[in-house]
C-alpha positions in Angstrom: -30.4 25.8 -0.3 -27.8 24.5 -2.8 -26.7 27.9 -3.6 -25.9 28.6 0.1 -23.9 25.2 0.2 -21.9 26.4 -2.9 -21.2 29.6 -1.4 -20.1 28.4 2.0 -17.9 25.7 0.3 -16.3 28.3 -1.9 -15.6 30.5 1.3 -14.0 27.6 3.1 -11.9 26.5 0.2 -10.8 30.2 -0.5 -8.0 30.0 2.0 -7.1 26.5 1.5 -6.6 26.9 -2.2 -4.0 29.8 -1.7 -1.9 28.0 0.6 1.6 26.7 -0.8 2.2 23.2 0.3 5.4 21.2 0.5 5.3 17.5 0.3 7.9 14.8 0.8 7.5 11.4 -0.9 9.4 8.2 0.0 9.5 4.6 -0.9 10.6 1.9 1.2 13.5 -0.1 -0.6 14.4 -2.4 2.1 12.2 -5.3 3.7 10.2 -4.9 6.7 12.6 -7.0 8.7 15.5 -4.7 7.8 13.6 -1.6 8.8 12.4 -3.1 12.0 15.2 -1.8 14.1 14.3 1.8 12.9 10.5 1.8 13.3 10.3 3.1 16.9 12.5 6.0 16.3 10.9 6.8 13.0 7.4 6.9 14.6 8.8 9.1 17.5 10.2 11.5 15.0 7.0 11.7 12.9 4.8 12.0 15.9 6.9 14.9 17.1 6.6 16.7 13.7 3.0 16.3 13.9 2.7 17.5 17.4 4.4 20.9 16.6 2.3 21.2 13.5 5.1 20.7 11.1 3.6 17.6 9.3 0.1 16.6 8.3 -0.9 12.9 8.5 -0.4 11.1 5.2 -3.3 10.2 3.1 -4.2 6.8 1.6 -1.5 5.5 -0.9 -1.6 2.6 -3.5 1.1 0.8 -1.9 2.1 0.1 1.8 5.6 1.2 0.6 4.7 4.7 -0.9 4.3 7.6 1.4 3.4 11.2 1.0 3.8 13.7 3.7 2.4 17.3 3.7 4.9 19.6 5.4 3.7 22.9 6.8 6.5 25.2 5.9 6.8 28.9 4.7 9.5 28.1 2.1 11.6 25.3 0.5 14.5 25.7 3.0 12.1 25.1 5.9 10.6 22.1 4.3 13.9 20.6 3.8 
């Protein structure tokens, strides 16, 4: 059974490991209060990117201020 699991895992990872990913990192430098007027627009924008498949949800980070977004783009120009 473990050999079957290894083979299936390798097959699932084969397509994932060959994909080029683009990421965008950001760090908040303003206070939460200073950013508050922009939060709703930012959430709408990020949700729209996710809805069309252009962005994957960010993973956990060490800080509430650090962000990493994975962009589904074919090249650097599209990611920008």
